[in-house]
C-alpha positions in Angstrom: -5.6 -10.0 1.0 -8.9 -8.6 2.1 -9.8 -5.2 0.7 -12.3 -2.8 2.2 -13.7 -1.4 -1.0 -15.0 -3.0 -4.3 -12.3 -3.9 -6.9 -13.5 -1.0 -9.1 -12.1 1.4 -6.5 -8.6 -0.1 -7.1 -8.7 0.1 -10.9 -6.3 3.1 -11.1 -3.7 1.2 -9.0 -4.2 -2.0 -11.1 -3.8 0.0 -14.3 -0.7 1.8 -13.0 0.9 -1.6 -12.0 0.2 -2.9 -15.5 1.7 0.2 -17.1 4.8 -0.1 -15.0 5.1 -3.8 -16.0 4.8 -3.0 -19.7 7.4 -0.3 -19.5 9.9 -2.6 -17.8 9.1 -5.3 -20.4 9.7 -3.0 -23.3 13.0 -1.9 -21.8 14.0 -5.6 -21.4 14.3 -5.5 -17.6 12.0 -8.5 -17.0 13.9 -11.8 -17.1 11.5 -14.5 -15.9 8.1 -13.6 -17.1 5.7 -10.7 -17.4 3.0 -12.4 -15.5 5.2 -12.9 -12.4 6.5 -9.4 -12.5 3.0 -7.9 -12.8 1.7 -10.0 -9.9 4.6 -8.8 -7.7 4.2 -5.2 -8.7 0.4 -5.3 -8.1 0.7 -7.1 -4.8 3.2 -4.6 -3.5 1.1 -1.6 -4.5 -2.1 -3.1 -3.0 -0.2 -3.8 0.3 0.6 -0.1 0.5 -3.0 0.8 -0.1 -4.2 -1.7 2.5 -1.8 -0.3 5.1 -3.1 3.2 4.4 -6.7 2.0 4.8 -6.0 0.3 8.1 -4.1 3.3 9.4 -7.0 5.7 8.6 -9.5 3.3 10.1 -7.7 2.2 13.2 -5.6 5.2 14.0 -2.7 3.2 15.5 -0.7 6.2 16.6 -3.4 7.5 18.9 -2.1 5.5 21.9 1.3 6.9 21.5 0.0 10.5 21.3 -2.1 10.0 24.4 0.9 8.5 26.3 3.1 11.5 25.3 0.4 14.0 26.5 0.2 12.3 29.9 4.0 12.4 30.3 4.0 16.1 29.3 1.4 16.8 32.0 3.4 14.9 34.6 6.7 16.7 33.8 5.2 20.1 34.4 
């Protein structure tokens, strides 16, 4: 996964994923291995951040808004 910012900008997310993993481990909810659970948690959290970055940069919904404005003008 390619990230836009340096890894230091993602440290709070990395630490949060680690804390979630440790909490689950202490409660006995991790069966296979802590490393695998941490990787999955971190990966899912980084995917969310990446999607937010792309949404802010690309503004995917602008084509839909422009289309709706055009229809609103035609209807009047």
